[in-house]
HTML snippet that shows the backbone in 3Dmol.js (N, CA, C, O; Angstrom):
<script src="https://3Dmol.org/build/3Dmol-min.js"></script>
<div id="view" style="width:600px;height:400px;position:relative"></div>
<script>
const pdb = `
ATOM      1  N   MET A   1      -5.370  -5.920  -5.411  1.00  0.00           N
ATOM      2  CA  MET A   1      -4.994  -4.814  -3.779  1.00  0.00           C
ATOM      3  C   MET A   1      -3.156  -5.116  -4.148  1.00  0.00           C
ATOM      4  O   MET A   1      -2.831  -6.300  -4.055  1.00  0.00           O
ATOM      5  N   ASN A   2      -2.508  -4.544  -4.373  1.00  0.00           N
ATOM      6  CA  ASN A   2      -1.444  -4.689  -4.220  1.00  0.00           C
ATOM      7  C   ASN A   2      -0.623  -4.219  -3.254  1.00  0.00           C
ATOM      8  O   ASN A   2      -0.930  -3.048  -3.027  1.00  0.00           O
ATOM      9  N   ILE A   3       0.580  -4.704  -2.349  1.00  0.00           N
ATOM     10  CA  ILE A   3       1.038  -4.589  -0.943  1.00  0.00           C
ATOM     11  C   ILE A   3       2.521  -4.477  -1.600  1.00  0.00           C
ATOM     12  O   ILE A   3       3.124  -5.458  -2.035  1.00  0.00           O
ATOM     13  N   ILE A   4       3.101  -2.957  -1.615  1.00  0.00           N
ATOM     14  CA  ILE A   4       4.041  -2.320  -2.036  1.00  0.00           C
ATOM     15  C   ILE A   4       5.040  -2.326  -1.295  1.00  0.00           C
ATOM     16  O   ILE A   4       6.127  -2.576  -1.816  1.00  0.00           O
ATOM     17  N   HIS A   5       4.927  -1.908   0.887  1.00  0.00           N
ATOM     18  CA  HIS A   5       5.609  -2.555   1.394  1.00  0.00           C
ATOM     19  C   HIS A   5       5.198  -3.408   2.731  1.00  0.00           C
ATOM     20  O   HIS A   5       4.390  -3.004   3.567  1.00  0.00           O
ATOM     21  N   LYS A   6       5.664  -4.244   2.769  1.00  0.00           N
ATOM     22  CA  LYS A   6       5.460  -5.271   3.796  1.00  0.00           C
ATOM     23  C   LYS A   6       6.577  -4.777   4.703  1.00  0.00           C
ATOM     24  O   LYS A   6       7.608  -4.174   4.405  1.00  0.00           O
ATOM     25  N   ASP A   7       5.863  -5.409   6.548  1.00  0.00           N
ATOM     26  CA  ASP A   7       6.413  -5.052   7.823  1.00  0.00           C
ATOM     27  C   ASP A   7       7.500  -4.264   7.559  1.00  0.00           C
ATOM     28  O   ASP A   7       8.624  -4.760   7.474  1.00  0.00           O
ATOM     29  N   CYS A   8       7.149  -2.260   7.319  1.00  0.00           N
ATOM     30  CA  CYS A   8       8.104  -1.587   6.608  1.00  0.00           C
ATOM     31  C   CYS A   8       7.833  -0.573   7.907  1.00  0.00           C
ATOM     32  O   CYS A   8       7.031  -0.957   8.758  1.00  0.00           O
ATOM     33  N   ASP A   9       8.329   0.394   8.027  1.00  0.00           N
ATOM     34  CA  ASP A   9       8.569   1.656   8.857  1.00  0.00           C
ATOM     35  C   ASP A   9       7.832   2.538   8.372  1.00  0.00           C
ATOM     36  O   ASP A   9       8.125   2.901   7.233  1.00  0.00           O
ATOM     37  N   SER A  10       6.271   3.384   9.252  1.00  0.00           N
ATOM     38  CA  SER A  10       5.720   3.827   8.925  1.00  0.00           C
ATOM     39  C   SER A  10       6.238   5.149   8.714  1.00  0.00           C
ATOM     40  O   SER A  10       5.463   5.989   9.171  1.00  0.00           O
ATOM     41  N   GLU A  11       6.826   5.429   8.414  1.00  0.00           N
ATOM     42  CA  GLU A  11       8.012   6.998   7.935  1.00  0.00           C
ATOM     43  C   GLU A  11       8.417   6.794   6.270  1.00  0.00           C
ATOM     44  O   GLU A  11       8.999   7.632   5.580  1.00  0.00           O
ATOM     45  N   LEU A  12       7.937   5.430   5.826  1.00  0.00           N
ATOM     46  CA  LEU A  12       7.568   5.101   3.991  1.00  0.00           C
ATOM     47  C   LEU A  12       6.340   6.075   3.683  1.00  0.00           C
ATOM     48  O   LEU A  12       6.403   6.805   2.694  1.00  0.00           O
ATOM     49  N   ALA A  13       4.844   6.101   4.805  1.00  0.00           N
ATOM     50  CA  ALA A  13       4.134   6.307   4.074  1.00  0.00           C
ATOM     51  C   ALA A  13       4.078   7.924   4.257  1.00  0.00           C
ATOM     52  O   ALA A  13       2.968   8.317   4.615  1.00  0.00           O
ATOM     53  N   LYS A  14       5.251   9.128   4.045  1.00  0.00           N
ATOM     54  CA  LYS A  14       4.934  10.016   3.899  1.00  0.00           C
ATOM     55  C   LYS A  14       5.813   9.855   2.340  1.00  0.00           C
ATOM     56  O   LYS A  14       5.171  10.431   1.461  1.00  0.00           O
ATOM     57  N   ASP A  15       6.699   9.420   1.975  1.00  0.00           N
ATOM     58  CA  ASP A  15       7.221   9.519   0.452  1.00  0.00           C
ATOM     59  C   ASP A  15       5.940   9.404  -0.380  1.00  0.00           C
ATOM     60  O   ASP A  15       5.083   8.526  -0.280  1.00  0.00           O
ATOM     61  N   LYS A  16       5.973  11.055  -1.709  1.00  0.00           N
ATOM     62  CA  LYS A  16       5.132  11.570  -2.499  1.00  0.00           C
ATOM     63  C   LYS A  16       5.416  10.669  -3.418  1.00  0.00           C
ATOM     64  O   LYS A  16       4.836  10.761  -4.500  1.00  0.00           O
ATOM     65  N   SER A  17       6.214   9.776  -3.232  1.00  0.00           N
ATOM     66  CA  SER A  17       6.045   9.156  -5.390  1.00  0.00           C
ATOM     67  C   SER A  17       5.418   7.878  -4.963  1.00  0.00           C
ATOM     68  O   SER A  17       5.727   6.855  -5.574  1.00  0.00           O
ATOM     69  N   LEU A  18       4.482   7.822  -3.876  1.00  0.00           N
ATOM     70  CA  LEU A  18       3.537   6.656  -3.543  1.00  0.00           C
ATOM     71  C   LEU A  18       2.118   6.882  -4.423  1.00  0.00           C
ATOM     72  O   LEU A  18       1.849   8.081  -4.498  1.00  0.00           O
ATOM     73  N   PRO A  19       1.184   6.043  -5.081  1.00  0.00           N
ATOM     74  CA  PRO A  19       0.466   5.976  -5.682  1.00  0.00           C
ATOM     75  C   PRO A  19      -1.207   6.883  -4.222  1.00  0.00           C
ATOM     76  O   PRO A  19      -1.508   6.715  -3.040  1.00  0.00           O
ATOM     77  N   LEU A  20      -1.784   7.846  -5.516  1.00  0.00           N
ATOM     78  CA  LEU A  20      -2.520   8.226  -4.216  1.00  0.00           C
ATOM     79  C   LEU A  20      -3.912   7.272  -3.775  1.00  0.00           C
ATOM     80  O   LEU A  20      -4.764   7.756  -3.029  1.00  0.00           O
ATOM     81  N   ASP A  21      -4.058   5.628  -4.416  1.00  0.00           N
ATOM     82  CA  ASP A  21      -5.060   5.544  -3.734  1.00  0.00           C
ATOM     83  C   ASP A  21      -4.493   4.082  -2.739  1.00  0.00           C
ATOM     84  O   ASP A  21      -4.983   2.967  -2.562  1.00  0.00           O
ATOM     85  N   SER A  22      -3.104   4.831  -2.187  1.00  0.00           N
ATOM     86  CA  SER A  22      -2.305   3.804  -1.394  1.00  0.00           C
ATOM     87  C   SER A  22      -2.887   4.224   0.227  1.00  0.00           C
ATOM     88  O   SER A  22      -3.502   5.236   0.565  1.00  0.00           O
ATOM     89  N   TYR A  23      -2.542   3.310   0.879  1.00  0.00           N
ATOM     90  CA  TYR A  23      -2.540   3.187   2.427  1.00  0.00           C
ATOM     91  C   TYR A  23      -1.896   2.599   3.301  1.00  0.00           C
ATOM     92  O   TYR A  23      -1.369   1.506   3.097  1.00  0.00           O
ATOM     93  N   LEU A  24      -1.832   3.275   4.493  1.00  0.00           N
ATOM     94  CA  LEU A  24      -0.668   2.741   5.990  1.00  0.00           C
ATOM     95  C   LEU A  24      -1.240   1.513   6.187  1.00  0.00           C
ATOM     96  O   LEU A  24      -2.182   1.453   5.398  1.00  0.00           O
ATOM     97  N   ILE A  25      -1.157   0.353   6.917  1.00  0.00           N
ATOM     98  CA  ILE A  25      -1.925  -0.324   7.279  1.00  0.00           C
ATOM     99  C   ILE A  25      -1.071  -0.334   8.973  1.00  0.00           C
ATOM    100  O   ILE A  25       0.147  -0.347   9.150  1.00  0.00           O
ATOM    101  N   THR A  26      -2.097  -0.324   9.992  1.00  0.00           N
ATOM    102  CA  THR A  26      -1.385  -0.390  11.051  1.00  0.00           C
ATOM    103  C   THR A  26      -1.907  -1.898  11.629  1.00  0.00           C
ATOM    104  O   THR A  26      -3.126  -2.044  11.543  1.00  0.00           O
ATOM    105  N   TYR A  27      -1.432  -2.618  11.993  1.00  0.00           N
ATOM    106  CA  TYR A  27      -1.509  -4.239  12.598  1.00  0.00           C
ATOM    107  C   TYR A  27      -0.916  -4.629  13.483  1.00  0.00           C
ATOM    108  O   TYR A  27       0.171  -4.101  13.718  1.00  0.00           O
ATOM    109  N   SER A  28      -1.419  -5.750  14.353  1.00  0.00           N
ATOM    110  CA  SER A  28      -0.217  -6.519  15.443  1.00  0.00           C
ATOM    111  C   SER A  28      -0.416  -7.765  14.929  1.00  0.00           C
ATOM    112  O   SER A  28      -1.292  -8.251  14.213  1.00  0.00           O
ATOM    113  N   VAL A  29       0.906  -8.323  15.610  1.00  0.00           N
ATOM    114  CA  VAL A  29       0.719 -10.161  15.645  1.00  0.00           C
ATOM    115  C   VAL A  29       1.514  -9.967  16.310  1.00  0.00           C
ATOM    116  O   VAL A  29       2.283  -9.016  16.451  1.00  0.00           O
ATOM    117  N   ASN A  30       1.307 -11.445  17.078  1.00  0.00           N
ATOM    118  CA  ASN A  30       1.836 -11.333  18.554  1.00  0.00           C
ATOM    119  C   ASN A  30       1.817 -10.474  19.066  1.00  0.00           C
ATOM    120  O   ASN A  30       2.808 -10.741  19.746  1.00  0.00           O
ATOM    121  N   ASP A  31       1.361  -8.958  19.611  1.00  0.00           N
ATOM    122  CA  ASP A  31       1.556  -8.235  20.149  1.00  0.00           C
ATOM    123  C   ASP A  31       2.673  -7.240  19.644  1.00  0.00           C
ATOM    124  O   ASP A  31       3.303  -6.620  20.501  1.00  0.00           O
ATOM    125  N   LYS A  32       2.839  -7.129  18.874  1.00  0.00           N
ATOM    126  CA  LYS A  32       3.802  -6.624  18.086  1.00  0.00           C
ATOM    127  C   LYS A  32       3.157  -5.839  16.827  1.00  0.00           C
ATOM    128  O   LYS A  32       2.392  -6.405  16.048  1.00  0.00           O
ATOM    129  N   ILE A  33       3.571  -4.356  16.688  1.00  0.00           N
ATOM    130  CA  ILE A  33       2.787  -3.356  15.801  1.00  0.00           C
ATOM    131  C   ILE A  33       3.491  -3.568  14.458  1.00  0.00           C
ATOM    132  O   ILE A  33       4.714  -3.706  14.453  1.00  0.00           O
ATOM    133  N   ARG A  34       2.657  -3.608  13.105  1.00  0.00           N
ATOM    134  CA  ARG A  34       3.567  -3.812  12.018  1.00  0.00           C
ATOM    135  C   ARG A  34       2.965  -2.539  10.885  1.00  0.00           C
ATOM    136  O   ARG A  34       1.875  -2.033  11.152  1.00  0.00           O
ATOM    137  N   TYR A  35       3.374  -2.289  10.217  1.00  0.00           N
ATOM    138  CA  TYR A  35       3.276  -1.462   9.166  1.00  0.00           C
ATOM    139  C   TYR A  35       3.140  -1.917   7.754  1.00  0.00           C
ATOM    140  O   TYR A  35       4.100  -2.646   7.501  1.00  0.00           O
ATOM    141  N   ASP A  36       2.129  -1.754   6.450  1.00  0.00           N
ATOM    142  CA  ASP A  36       2.347  -2.201   5.568  1.00  0.00           C
ATOM    143  C   ASP A  36       1.716  -1.089   4.513  1.00  0.00           C
ATOM    144  O   ASP A  36       0.670  -0.551   4.875  1.00  0.00           O
ATOM    145  N   ILE A  37       2.220  -0.748   3.367  1.00  0.00           N
ATOM    146  CA  ILE A  37       1.819   0.100   2.598  1.00  0.00           C
ATOM    147  C   ILE A  37       1.506  -0.790   1.155  1.00  0.00           C
ATOM    148  O   ILE A  37       2.298  -1.263   0.340  1.00  0.00           O
ATOM    149  N   VAL A  38      -0.265  -0.810   1.210  1.00  0.00           N
ATOM    150  CA  VAL A  38      -0.782  -0.961   0.271  1.00  0.00           C
ATOM    151  C   VAL A  38      -1.599  -0.346  -0.545  1.00  0.00           C
ATOM    152  O   VAL A  38      -2.344   0.438   0.042  1.00  0.00           O
ATOM    153  N   GLN A  39      -1.828  -0.445  -2.387  1.00  0.00           N
ATOM    154  CA  GLN A  39      -2.414   0.088  -3.077  1.00  0.00           C
ATOM    155  C   GLN A  39      -3.864  -0.304  -3.273  1.00  0.00           C
ATOM    156  O   GLN A  39      -3.708  -1.134  -4.168  1.00  0.00           O
ATOM    157  N   SER A  40      -5.086  -0.275  -3.061  1.00  0.00           N
ATOM    158  CA  SER A  40      -6.193  -0.759  -4.204  1.00  0.00           C
ATOM    159  C   SER A  40      -7.034   0.613  -3.908  1.00  0.00           C
ATOM    160  O   SER A  40      -6.759   1.713  -3.428  1.00  0.00           O
ATOM    161  N   SER A  41      -8.340  -0.094  -4.505  1.00  0.00           N
ATOM    162  CA  SER A  41      -9.151   1.008  -4.907  1.00  0.00           C
ATOM    163  C   SER A  41     -10.429   0.871  -4.243  1.00  0.00           C
ATOM    164  O   SER A  41     -11.507   1.276  -4.677  1.00  0.00           O
ATOM    165  N   SER A  42     -10.152   0.087  -2.831  1.00  0.00           N
ATOM    166  CA  SER A  42     -11.422  -0.298  -2.039  1.00  0.00           C
ATOM    167  C   SER A  42     -10.565   0.019  -0.748  1.00  0.00           C
ATOM    168  O   SER A  42      -9.335   0.024  -0.689  1.00  0.00           O
ATOM    169  N   LYS A  43     -11.267   0.228   0.058  1.00  0.00           N
ATOM    170  CA  LYS A  43     -10.594   0.129   1.630  1.00  0.00           C
ATOM    171  C   LYS A  43     -11.612  -1.208   1.809  1.00  0.00           C
ATOM    172  O   LYS A  43     -10.985  -2.115   2.356  1.00  0.00           O
ATOM    173  N   VAL A  44     -12.947  -1.568   1.513  1.00  0.00           N
ATOM    174  CA  VAL A  44     -13.323  -2.989   1.888  1.00  0.00           C
ATOM    175  C   VAL A  44     -12.534  -4.074   1.286  1.00  0.00           C
ATOM    176  O   VAL A  44     -12.546  -5.116   1.942  1.00  0.00           O
ATOM    177  N   GLU A  45     -11.774  -4.085   0.078  1.00  0.00           N
ATOM    178  CA  GLU A  45     -10.956  -5.040  -0.098  1.00  0.00           C
ATOM    179  C   GLU A  45      -9.877  -5.350   0.611  1.00  0.00           C
ATOM    180  O   GLU A  45      -9.550  -6.515   0.835  1.00  0.00           O
ATOM    181  N   ILE A  46      -9.095  -4.105   1.113  1.00  0.00           N
ATOM    182  CA  ILE A  46      -7.926  -4.498   2.283  1.00  0.00           C
ATOM    183  C   ILE A  46      -8.558  -4.966   3.365  1.00  0.00           C
ATOM    184  O   ILE A  46      -8.510  -6.184   3.531  1.00  0.00           O
ATOM    185  N   PHE A  47      -9.383  -4.037   4.476  1.00  0.00           N
ATOM    186  CA  PHE A  47     -10.091  -5.008   5.218  1.00  0.00           C
ATOM    187  C   PHE A  47     -10.014  -6.232   4.974  1.00  0.00           C
ATOM    188  O   PHE A  47      -8.915  -6.695   5.278  1.00  0.00           O
ATOM    189  N   ASP A  48     -10.715  -6.938   4.558  1.00  0.00           N
ATOM    190  CA  ASP A  48     -11.170  -7.898   4.084  1.00  0.00           C
ATOM    191  C   ASP A  48     -10.177  -8.565   4.361  1.00  0.00           C
ATOM    192  O   ASP A  48     -10.322  -9.451   5.204  1.00  0.00           O
ATOM    193  N   TYR A  49      -8.734  -8.340   3.692  1.00  0.00           N
ATOM    194  CA  TYR A  49      -7.371  -9.057   3.220  1.00  0.00           C
ATOM    195  C   TYR A  49      -7.071  -9.182   4.797  1.00  0.00           C
ATOM    196  O   TYR A  49      -6.876 -10.363   5.082  1.00  0.00           O
ATOM    197  N   TYR A  50      -6.973  -8.308   5.926  1.00  0.00           N
ATOM    198  CA  TYR A  50      -6.301  -7.845   6.402  1.00  0.00           C
ATOM    199  C   TYR A  50      -7.212  -8.969   7.982  1.00  0.00           C
ATOM    200  O   TYR A  50      -6.786  -9.570   8.968  1.00  0.00           O
ATOM    201  N   HIS A  51      -8.624  -8.699   7.350  1.00  0.00           N
ATOM    202  CA  HIS A  51      -9.340  -9.599   8.400  1.00  0.00           C
ATOM    203  C   HIS A  51      -8.805 -11.313   8.497  1.00  0.00           C
ATOM    204  O   HIS A  51      -8.092 -11.862   9.336  1.00  0.00           O
ATOM    205  N   ASP A  52      -9.359 -11.757   7.486  1.00  0.00           N
ATOM    206  CA  ASP A  52      -8.862 -12.694   7.231  1.00  0.00           C
ATOM    207  C   ASP A  52      -7.707 -13.639   7.592  1.00  0.00           C
ATOM    208  O   ASP A  52      -7.752 -14.807   7.979  1.00  0.00           O
ATOM    209  N   ASN A  53      -6.773 -12.917   7.389  1.00  0.00           N
ATOM    210  CA  ASN A  53      -5.240 -13.287   7.756  1.00  0.00           C
ATOM    211  C   ASN A  53      -5.150 -13.109   9.322  1.00  0.00           C
ATOM    212  O   ASN A  53      -5.216 -14.048  10.115  1.00  0.00           O
ATOM    213  N   TYR A  54      -4.981 -11.692   9.686  1.00  0.00           N
ATOM    214  CA  TYR A  54      -4.153 -11.550  10.995  1.00  0.00           C
ATOM    215  C   TYR A  54      -5.867 -11.299  12.015  1.00  0.00           C
ATOM    216  O   TYR A  54      -5.861 -11.046  13.220  1.00  0.00           O
ATOM    217  N   GLY A  55      -7.115 -11.441  11.208  1.00  0.00           N
ATOM    218  CA  GLY A  55      -7.863 -11.093  12.583  1.00  0.00           C
ATOM    219  C   GLY A  55      -8.443  -9.542  12.639  1.00  0.00           C
ATOM    220  O   GLY A  55      -7.912  -8.432  12.600  1.00  0.00           O
ATOM    221  N   GLY A  56      -9.784 -10.024  12.747  1.00  0.00           N
ATOM    222  CA  GLY A  56     -10.638  -8.465  13.416  1.00  0.00           C
ATOM    223  C   GLY A  56     -10.213  -7.391  14.396  1.00  0.00           C
ATOM    224  O   GLY A  56     -10.337  -6.167  14.363  1.00  0.00           O
ATOM    225  N   LYS A  57      -9.780  -8.055  15.103  1.00  0.00           N
ATOM    226  CA  LYS A  57      -8.882  -7.372  16.720  1.00  0.00           C
ATOM    227  C   LYS A  57      -7.721  -7.061  16.448  1.00  0.00           C
ATOM    228  O   LYS A  57      -6.991  -6.413  17.199  1.00  0.00           O
ATOM    229  N   ASN A  58      -7.372  -7.550  15.180  1.00  0.00           N
ATOM    230  CA  ASN A  58      -5.584  -7.103  15.087  1.00  0.00           C
ATOM    231  C   ASN A  58      -5.262  -5.750  14.560  1.00  0.00           C
ATOM    232  O   ASN A  58      -4.345  -5.116  15.081  1.00  0.00           O
ATOM    233  N   ILE A  59      -6.081  -5.160  13.368  1.00  0.00           N
ATOM    234  CA  ILE A  59      -6.348  -4.384  12.807  1.00  0.00           C
ATOM    235  C   ILE A  59      -6.668  -2.547  13.386  1.00  0.00           C
ATOM    236  O   ILE A  59      -7.676  -2.072  13.908  1.00  0.00           O
ATOM    237  N   ARG A  60      -5.487  -1.959  13.053  1.00  0.00           N
ATOM    238  CA  ARG A  60      -5.473  -1.035  14.484  1.00  0.00           C
ATOM    239  C   ARG A  60      -5.749   0.453  13.531  1.00  0.00           C
ATOM    240  O   ARG A  60      -6.189   1.404  14.176  1.00  0.00           O
ATOM    241  N   SER A  61      -5.495   0.667  11.999  1.00  0.00           N
ATOM    242  CA  SER A  61      -6.341   1.906  11.568  1.00  0.00           C
ATOM    243  C   SER A  61      -5.599   1.552   9.943  1.00  0.00           C
ATOM    244  O   SER A  61      -4.786   0.714   9.552  1.00  0.00           O
ATOM    245  N   MET A  62      -6.161   2.376   9.461  1.00  0.00           N
ATOM    246  CA  MET A  62      -6.042   2.075   7.814  1.00  0.00           C
ATOM    247  C   MET A  62      -5.604   4.206   7.261  1.00  0.00           C
ATOM    248  O   MET A  62      -6.592   4.907   7.483  1.00  0.00           O
ATOM    249  N   GLU A  63      -4.643   4.839   6.800  1.00  0.00           N
ATOM    250  CA  GLU A  63      -4.845   6.109   6.823  1.00  0.00           C
ATOM    251  C   GLU A  63      -3.865   5.923   5.144  1.00  0.00           C
ATOM    252  O   GLU A  63      -2.999   5.188   4.672  1.00  0.00           O
ATOM    253  N   TRP A  64      -4.752   7.192   4.709  1.00  0.00           N
ATOM    254  CA  TRP A  64      -3.587   7.335   3.095  1.00  0.00           C
ATOM    255  C   TRP A  64      -2.426   7.700   3.546  1.00  0.00           C
ATOM    256  O   TRP A  64      -2.091   8.099   4.662  1.00  0.00           O
ATOM    257  N   THR A  65      -1.619   7.468   2.227  1.00  0.00           N
ATOM    258  CA  THR A  65       0.176   7.597   2.687  1.00  0.00           C
ATOM    259  C   THR A  65      -0.026   8.991   2.006  1.00  0.00           C
ATOM    260  O   THR A  65      -1.145   9.372   1.661  1.00  0.00           O
ATOM    261  N   SER A  66       0.991   9.659   1.847  1.00  0.00           N
ATOM    262  CA  SER A  66       1.029  10.746   1.515  1.00  0.00           C
ATOM    263  C   SER A  66       1.631  11.084  -0.036  1.00  0.00           C
ATOM    264  O   SER A  66       2.313  12.062  -0.342  1.00  0.00           O
ATOM    265  N   GLY A  67       1.092   9.779  -1.092  1.00  0.00           N
ATOM    266  CA  GLY A  67       1.596   9.755  -2.341  1.00  0.00           C
ATOM    267  C   GLY A  67       0.278  10.952  -3.782  1.00  0.00           C
ATOM    268  O   GLY A  67      -0.840  11.433  -3.963  1.00  0.00           O
ATOM    269  N   THR A  68       1.174  10.828  -4.146  1.00  0.00           N
ATOM    270  CA  THR A  68       0.962  12.360  -5.310  1.00  0.00           C
ATOM    271  C   THR A  68       1.088  11.657  -6.802  1.00  0.00           C
ATOM    272  O   THR A  68       1.108  12.363  -7.810  1.00  0.00           O
ATOM    273  N   ILE A  69       1.184  10.014  -6.879  1.00  0.00           N
ATOM    274  CA  ILE A  69       1.330   9.781  -8.268  1.00  0.00           C
ATOM    275  C   ILE A  69      -0.157   8.938  -8.447  1.00  0.00           C
ATOM    276  O   ILE A  69      -0.804   8.237  -7.669  1.00  0.00           O
ATOM    277  N   SER A  70      -0.387   9.408 -10.017  1.00  0.00           N
ATOM    278  CA  SER A  70      -1.262   8.729 -10.654  1.00  0.00           C
ATOM    279  C   SER A  70      -1.480   7.028 -10.074  1.00  0.00           C
ATOM    280  O   SER A  70      -0.675   6.209  -9.631  1.00  0.00           O
ATOM    281  N   PRO A  71      -2.355   6.998 -10.221  1.00  0.00           N
ATOM    282  CA  PRO A  71      -2.283   5.372 -10.096  1.00  0.00           C
ATOM    283  C   PRO A  71      -2.366   4.080 -11.016  1.00  0.00           C
ATOM    284  O   PRO A  71      -2.160   2.887 -10.792  1.00  0.00           O
ATOM    285  N   LYS A  72      -2.811   4.908 -12.318  1.00  0.00           N
ATOM    286  CA  LYS A  72      -2.453   4.664 -13.415  1.00  0.00           C
ATOM    287  C   LYS A  72      -0.637   4.817 -14.013  1.00  0.00           C
ATOM    288  O   LYS A  72      -0.139   3.827 -14.549  1.00  0.00           O
ATOM    289  N   MET A  73       0.129   5.993 -13.864  1.00  0.00           N
ATOM    290  CA  MET A  73       1.520   6.013 -13.925  1.00  0.00           C
ATOM    291  C   MET A  73       1.861   5.355 -12.697  1.00  0.00           C
ATOM    292  O   MET A  73       3.007   5.073 -13.048  1.00  0.00           O
ATOM    293  N   TYR A  74       1.778   4.866 -11.487  1.00  0.00           N
ATOM    294  CA  TYR A  74       2.640   4.323 -10.849  1.00  0.00           C
ATOM    295  C   TYR A  74       3.192   3.123 -11.369  1.00  0.00           C
ATOM    296  O   TYR A  74       2.531   2.292 -11.991  1.00  0.00           O
ATOM    297  N   GLY A  75       4.286   3.042 -11.139  1.00  0.00           N
ATOM    298  CA  GLY A  75       5.356   2.107 -11.903  1.00  0.00           C
ATOM    299  C   GLY A  75       5.050   1.734 -13.117  1.00  0.00           C
ATOM    300  O   GLY A  75       4.908   0.569 -13.488  1.00  0.00           O
ATOM    301  N   TYR A  76       4.914   2.938 -13.924  1.00  0.00           N
ATOM    302  CA  TYR A  76       5.188   3.009 -14.967  1.00  0.00           C
ATOM    303  C   TYR A  76       6.624   2.909 -15.959  1.00  0.00           C
ATOM    304  O   TYR A  76       7.158   4.018 -15.943  1.00  0.00           O
ATOM    305  N   LYS A  77       7.373   1.974 -16.773  1.00  0.00           N
ATOM    306  CA  LYS A  77       8.480   2.498 -17.110  1.00  0.00           C
ATOM    307  C   LYS A  77       8.168   2.532 -19.225  1.00  0.00           C
ATOM    308  O   LYS A  77       7.563   1.833 -20.037  1.00  0.00           O
ATOM    309  N   PRO A  78       8.999   3.760 -19.258  1.00  0.00           N
ATOM    310  CA  PRO A  78       8.718   3.817 -20.875  1.00  0.00           C
ATOM    311  C   PRO A  78       9.405   3.436 -21.810  1.00  0.00           C
ATOM    312  O   PRO A  78      10.635   3.468 -21.799  1.00  0.00           O
ATOM    313  N   ARG A  79       8.880   3.126 -22.515  1.00  0.00           N
ATOM    314  CA  ARG A  79       9.640   2.245 -23.258  1.00  0.00           C
ATOM    315  C   ARG A  79      11.198   2.404 -23.868  1.00  0.00           C
ATOM    316  O   ARG A  79      11.718   3.409 -24.352  1.00  0.00           O
ATOM    317  N   THR A  80      11.796   0.976 -23.663  1.00  0.00           N
ATOM    318  CA  THR A  80      13.253   1.861 -24.073  1.00  0.00           C
ATOM    319  C   THR A  80      13.963   1.511 -25.989  1.00  0.00           C
ATOM    320  O   THR A  80      14.919   2.014 -26.579  1.00  0.00           O
ATOM    321  N   ASP A  81      12.922   0.431 -26.435  1.00  0.00           N
ATOM    322  CA  ASP A  81      13.571   0.430 -27.902  1.00  0.00           C
ATOM    323  C   ASP A  81      12.483   0.881 -28.401  1.00  0.00           C
ATOM    324  O   ASP A  81      11.345   1.137 -28.007  1.00  0.00           O
ATOM    325  N   LYS A  82      13.368   0.948 -29.832  1.00  0.00           N
ATOM    326  CA  LYS A  82      12.635   2.397 -30.876  1.00  0.00           C
ATOM    327  C   LYS A  82      12.047   1.219 -32.378  1.00  0.00           C
ATOM    328  O   LYS A  82      12.537   0.327 -33.071  1.00  0.00           O
ATOM    329  N   LYS A  83      10.978   1.815 -32.269  1.00  0.00           N
ATOM    330  CA  LYS A  83      10.656   1.414 -33.544  1.00  0.00           C
ATOM    331  C   LYS A  83      11.027   1.221 -34.956  1.00  0.00           C
ATOM    332  O   LYS A  83      11.212   2.197 -35.683  1.00  0.00           O
ATOM    333  N   LYS A  84      11.120   0.275 -35.288  1.00  0.00           N
ATOM    334  CA  LYS A  84      11.717   0.519 -37.124  1.00  0.00           C
ATOM    335  C   LYS A  84      10.435   1.053 -38.191  1.00  0.00           C
ATOM    336  O   LYS A  84       9.456   0.328 -38.015  1.00  0.00           O
ATOM    337  N   LYS A  85      10.271   1.740 -38.870  1.00  0.00           N
ATOM    338  CA  LYS A  85       9.277   1.799 -39.855  1.00  0.00           C
ATOM    339  C   LYS A  85       9.434   1.625 -40.955  1.00  0.00           C
ATOM    340  O   LYS A  85       8.484   1.703 -41.734  1.00  0.00           O
TER     341      LYS A  85
END
`;
const viewer = $3Dmol.createViewer("view");
viewer.addModel(pdb, "pdb");
viewer.setStyle({}, {cartoon: {color: "spectrum"}});
viewer.zoomTo();
viewer.render();
</script>
């Protein structure tokens, strides 16, 4: 599991440059609503993390983001150095 944005604005979930397997997590801490954008291959892993850290009653929702980037290509940086033959 990879937390892309912690305690962010919910509008960031509309970003098309996010990976396909990312979720907008809505949860509450001390009656204050917070949002995280998380990348994971399974919702169970995300739920377990937030349940263990914030409690089951504090998780409000888990929704897909609008990301369109393949998870393999997200965060990919091409090599800049050239190999000499």
